[in-house]
C-alpha positions as CSV (number, residue, x, y, z in Angstrom):
1,M,27.3,-10.1,-2.3
2,D,26.6,-7.2,-5.1
3,V,24.5,-7.9,-8.2
4,Y,24.0,-5.8,-10.9
5,L,20.3,-4.6,-10.9
6,P,20.0,-4.3,-15.3
7,I,17.0,-2.8,-15.9
8,A,18.3,0.0,-13.1
9,E,21.6,0.6,-13.6
10,V,23.1,0.1,-10.4
11,S,24.5,-2.5,-8.2
12,V,23.3,-3.4,-4.8
13,N,24.1,-6.0,-1.8
14,A,21.4,-8.8,-2.5
15,P,21.7,-10.0,1.3
16,L,20.8,-6.6,2.2
17,L,17.3,-6.6,-0.7
18,L,16.4,-10.4,1.2
19,A,16.7,-8.7,4.5
20,L,14.3,-5.8,3.3
21,G,11.9,-7.5,2.0
22,A,11.7,-9.9,4.8
23,L,10.7,-6.8,7.0
24,V,8.0,-4.5,4.6
25,G,6.5,-8.4,4.4
26,F,6.4,-8.4,8.2
27,V,4.9,-5.0,8.3
28,S,2.7,-5.9,5.8
29,G,1.6,-9.3,7.3
30,L,0.9,-6.6,10.7
31,F,-1.0,-4.0,9.4
32,G,-2.8,-5.4,6.7
33,I,-1.3,-2.9,4.0
34,G,0.6,-3.7,0.8
35,G,3.6,-2.1,2.3
36,G,4.8,-0.4,-1.0
37,F,4.7,2.8,0.6
38,L,7.7,1.5,3.1
39,M,9.3,-0.1,0.4
40,A,9.8,2.4,-2.3
41,P,11.2,5.2,-0.7
42,V,14.3,2.8,0.9
43,L,14.7,1.8,-2.5
44,V,15.0,5.3,-4.1
45,F,17.5,5.9,-1.0
46,M,19.7,3.4,-2.1
47,G,20.2,4.0,-4.9
48,I,17.4,2.9,-7.4
49,P,15.7,5.1,-10.0
50,P,12.1,6.3,-8.3
51,A,10.2,4.9,-11.8
52,V,12.3,1.6,-11.7
53,A,11.5,1.5,-7.5
54,V,7.6,2.0,-7.7
55,A,7.1,-0.6,-11.1
56,S,9.9,-3.1,-9.3
57,Q,9.2,-3.5,-5.9
58,A,5.2,-4.1,-6.7
59,N,5.6,-7.8,-7.1
60,H,6.9,-7.3,-3.8
61,V,3.5,-6.5,-2.6
62,V,2.1,-8.8,-4.4
63,A,3.9,-12.2,-2.7
64,S,4.3,-10.9,0.7
65,S,-0.1,-10.0,0.3
66,T,-1.0,-13.5,-1.1
67,S,1.0,-15.3,1.7
68,S,-0.6,-13.1,4.2
69,V,-4.3,-13.7,2.2
70,L,-3.5,-17.2,3.1
71,T,-2.9,-17.2,7.0
72,Y,-6.2,-14.5,6.9
73,G,-8.1,-17.2,4.4
74,R,-7.5,-19.7,6.6
75,A,-8.4,-18.1,9.7
76,G,-11.5,-16.9,7.8
77,T,-11.2,-13.6,8.0
78,V,-11.9,-12.4,4.3
79,D,-14.5,-11.1,2.1
80,Y,-14.2,-12.5,-1.1
81,R,-17.3,-10.7,-2.9
82,M,-16.0,-7.6,-1.0
83,G,-12.2,-8.0,-2.4
84,T,-13.5,-9.0,-5.6
85,V,-15.6,-5.8,-6.8
86,M,-12.7,-3.6,-5.2
87,A,-10.3,-5.8,-7.8
88,V,-12.8,-4.5,-10.2
89,G,-12.6,-1.4,-9.4
90,G,-8.7,-1.6,-9.1
91,A,-7.6,-3.0,-12.7
92,I,-9.6,-0.4,-14.2
93,G,-7.6,2.4,-11.9
94,A,-4.2,0.7,-12.7
95,L,-5.1,1.2,-16.6
96,L,-5.7,4.4,-16.0
97,G,-2.9,4.7,-13.4
98,V,0.2,3.2,-15.5
99,E,-1.3,5.5,-18.6
100,M,-0.5,8.6,-16.5
101,F,2.9,7.4,-15.7
102,R,4.2,6.6,-18.7
103,F,2.9,10.3,-19.6
104,L,5.0,11.4,-17.0
105,R,7.8,9.5,-17.6
106,L,7.4,11.0,-21.3
107,L,7.8,14.5,-19.7
108,G,10.4,13.7,-17.5
109,Q,8.4,14.8,-14.2
110,A,7.9,11.1,-12.6
111,D,10.0,11.0,-10.1
112,L,9.1,14.7,-9.3
113,V,5.2,13.6,-8.9
114,V,6.4,9.9,-7.1
115,A,8.2,12.4,-4.7
116,V,5.8,14.6,-3.8
117,S,2.7,11.9,-4.1
118,Y,4.6,10.2,-1.3
119,L,4.8,13.2,0.9
120,L,1.0,15.5,0.2
121,L,-0.8,11.8,0.5
122,L,1.2,9.3,3.3
123,G,2.3,13.0,5.0
124,S,-2.1,14.3,5.4
125,I,-2.7,10.3,6.1
126,G,0.1,9.8,8.9
127,A,-0.3,12.6,10.4
128,L,-4.6,12.3,11.2
129,T,-3.9,8.6,12.0
130,L,-1.4,9.2,14.3
131,K,-4.0,11.8,15.9
132,E,-7.0,9.8,15.9
133,S,-5.3,6.6,17.3
134,L,-3.0,8.9,20.1
135,T,-6.8,10.6,21.4
136,T,-8.1,6.7,21.9
137,I,-4.9,5.6,23.7
138,L,-4.5,8.6,26.0
139,A,-8.4,8.4,27.0
140,R,-7.9,4.7,27.5
141,R,-5.2,5.0,30.5
142,R,-7.4,8.6,31.8
143,G,-10.4,5.8,32.5
144,E,-12.5,7.6,30.2
145,A,-15.1,5.5,28.7
146,P,-14.5,4.6,24.9
147,R,-16.7,7.2,22.7
148,R,-19.6,5.6,20.8
149,E,-18.6,5.6,16.7
150,P,-21.7,5.4,15.3
151,T,-23.6,2.9,14.4
152,R,-25.6,4.1,11.7
153,R,-24.4,3.3,8.3
154,P,-24.4,6.7,5.4
155,L,-27.5,6.8,3.5
156,W,-26.2,7.4,0.4
157,L,-24.5,3.8,0.7
158,Y,-28.2,2.6,0.3
159,G,-29.3,5.0,-2.1
160,L,-27.1,4.1,-4.8
161,P,-27.8,1.0,-7.4
162,L,-26.2,-1.8,-7.8
163,R,-27.2,-2.8,-4.7
164,M,-25.3,-6.4,-3.2
165,R,-25.4,-8.3,-0.1
166,F,-22.1,-8.9,1.4
167,P,-22.9,-11.9,4.1
168,R,-19.1,-12.0,6.0
169,S,-18.4,-8.1,5.8
170,G,-22.3,-8.1,7.4
171,L,-23.4,-5.6,4.9
172,Y,-26.2,-5.2,1.5
173,I,-25.1,-1.7,-0.1
174,S,-24.3,-0.2,-3.4
175,A,-21.2,-1.5,-5.0
176,I,-20.6,1.3,-6.4
177,P,-18.3,2.7,-3.5
178,P,-16.6,-0.1,-2.9
179,M,-15.1,0.0,-6.4
180,L,-14.5,3.7,-6.1
181,L,-12.2,2.8,-3.2
182,G,-10.9,-0.1,-5.8
183,V,-10.2,2.5,-8.8
184,F,-8.1,5.2,-6.4
185,A,-6.3,2.1,-4.9
186,G,-5.3,0.8,-8.6
187,I,-4.1,4.5,-9.7
188,L,-1.7,4.6,-6.3
189,S,-0.4,1.3,-7.1
190,A,0.6,2.5,-10.9
191,I,1.8,5.8,-9.7
192,M,3.2,5.8,-5.6
193,G,3.9,1.6,-6.2
194,V,2.0,1.3,-2.8
195,G,-0.9,-1.2,-2.4
196,G,-3.3,1.4,-1.2
197,G,-3.5,-0.2,2.3
198,F,-3.0,3.1,4.4
199,I,-6.3,4.4,3.0
200,L,-8.1,1.3,2.4
201,V,-8.1,-0.2,5.8
202,P,-9.7,3.5,7.8
203,A,-11.9,3.7,4.2
204,M,-13.4,0.3,5.0
205,V,-13.7,0.5,8.8
206,Y,-15.6,4.6,9.0
207,L,-16.8,5.1,5.1
208,L,-18.6,1.1,4.6
209,R,-18.8,0.1,7.9
210,M,-17.2,-3.3,7.7
211,R,-16.6,-5.7,10.1
212,A,-14.1,-4.9,11.8
213,S,-12.5,-8.5,11.7
214,V,-12.2,-9.3,8.6
215,V,-11.0,-5.7,7.2
216,V,-7.5,-6.5,6.6
217,G,-7.7,-9.6,5.0
218,T,-10.0,-8.2,2.7
219,S,-7.9,-5.2,2.0
220,L,-5.3,-7.8,1.2
221,F,-6.7,-9.9,-0.8
222,Q,-8.0,-6.5,-2.9
223,I,-4.2,-5.4,-2.7
224,L,-3.1,-8.6,-4.2
225,I,-5.1,-8.5,-8.0
226,T,-4.5,-4.8,-8.0
227,T,-1.3,-5.0,-8.1
228,A,-0.4,-8.1,-10.0
229,I,-2.3,-6.2,-13.2
230,T,0.0,-2.6,-12.1
231,T,2.9,-5.1,-12.4
232,V,2.3,-6.9,-15.7
233,L,0.7,-3.4,-16.7
234,Q,4.5,-1.8,-15.7
235,A,6.2,-4.1,-17.6
236,G,4.8,-4.3,-20.7
237,R,4.0,-0.7,-21.3
238,N,7.1,1.3,-20.0
239,Q,9.7,-1.3,-19.4
240,T,10.5,-0.4,-15.5
241,V,10.0,-4.2,-13.9
242,D,13.7,-5.1,-12.5
243,V,13.0,-8.7,-12.6
244,V,16.6,-9.5,-10.4
245,L,15.8,-6.9,-7.7
246,S,11.8,-7.9,-7.9
247,T,13.0,-11.0,-6.9
248,L,15.3,-10.8,-4.3
249,L,12.2,-8.8,-2.9
250,M,9.7,-11.6,-3.6
251,V,11.4,-14.3,-1.9
252,G,12.2,-11.9,1.4
253,G,8.6,-10.3,1.4
254,V,6.9,-14.0,1.3
255,L,8.9,-15.1,4.6
256,G,8.2,-12.1,6.5
257,A,4.5,-11.7,5.5
258,Q,3.5,-14.7,7.5
259,Y,5.1,-13.6,11.1
260,G,3.6,-10.5,10.8
261,A,0.8,-11.5,9.7
262,K,0.7,-13.8,12.8
263,A,2.1,-11.7,15.2
264,S,-1.0,-9.2,14.6
265,A,-3.4,-10.9,17.4
266,R,-0.5,-9.4,19.9
267,F,-1.4,-6.2,19.7
268,R,-4.3,-3.8,20.6
269,A,-6.0,-1.9,17.7
270,D,-5.6,1.7,18.3
271,E,-1.9,0.8,19.3
272,M,-1.7,-0.7,15.8
273,R,-2.7,2.3,14.7
274,A,-0.8,4.6,15.8
275,A,2.5,2.8,15.2
276,L,0.9,2.6,11.6
277,G,0.3,6.6,11.5
278,L,3.6,6.8,12.9
279,L,5.2,5.2,9.8
280,I,3.3,6.4,7.4
281,L,4.0,10.1,8.3
282,L,7.6,9.4,8.5
283,V,8.0,7.7,5.3
284,G,6.5,10.4,3.6
285,L,8.4,13.1,5.0
286,Q,11.4,10.8,3.9
287,M,10.0,11.0,0.8
288,G,10.0,14.3,0.6
289,L,13.0,15.3,1.3
290,T,14.3,14.4,-2.1
291,L,12.8,17.1,-2.8
292,F,15.0,19.3,-0.7
293,L,18.4,17.6,-0.8
294,R,21.5,18.5,-3.5
295,P,21.6,15.5,-6.2
296,D,24.9,14.0,-7.0
297,D,23.4,15.5,-10.4
298,P,22.2,18.7,-10.4
299,F,19.9,18.1,-13.8
300,A,18.8,15.1,-11.5
301,L,14.9,15.5,-10.1
302,A,15.4,12.7,-7.3
303,P,18.4,10.6,-6.0
304,G,18.9,7.5,-9.2
305,G,17.5,10.2,-11.9
306,A,14.9,10.8,-13.8
307,G,12.6,7.9,-14.8
């Protein structure tokens, strides 16, 4: 059953979009990420213009993140204070990112920048995450003692002003570093349509040294607020949000995210990081292929035409 997407100006299979939303929602709940980095490339390869794909699937990120946050919240594994500080930065980043996205569209370079951003950012982060997790897994299987991670937090976290207590995360640090992480995530949300969880989760663990038990839920809480703001801004400033597409993805995402959050407790942390790293790397490489594949329209920069 095909439906017509008025903003994207293409027809797509509605059950396929529902299934895609559920699958990406499951991945979102499982790994504590927004899932946008996976959704946007798939939509592009289905023929949806990248600018519309990036903006429209942000609603799916909001829906799946909300569903997952409710599950993690009931388990008491969300640091709402830390998430709010990061979300303030995310709102600032979203404002900057939407204006940057608007400028790139006026130049006719939005699709190219999206493809290059996916290739460089996801490719490098995916490779590093995969390497780190595989090293840990191989050492465990050889019976080697796990490498002890430094427990002392960087001194600059305490030297900066605006220190706040985050009891659930076990921290008393400056609010500036988490806010800056939020700004970066907001810019990524606007330009790439991602929640930024694939960067936030490692940064919260290795940089801020938060308690591992609250990292995933807190990341999703920040993603929920930042992406919701981004969606409203994209709809108002760039008119690139397709309501029909967003609704179909949202319905599937809510269902899938609940099961993903419940399934996360069944896997070892290093195995989940390895799977996430491989997934990020493959998606980055796949999106990067749009730079080299011959398009149907020789004047298009990526599948679906210029944004």
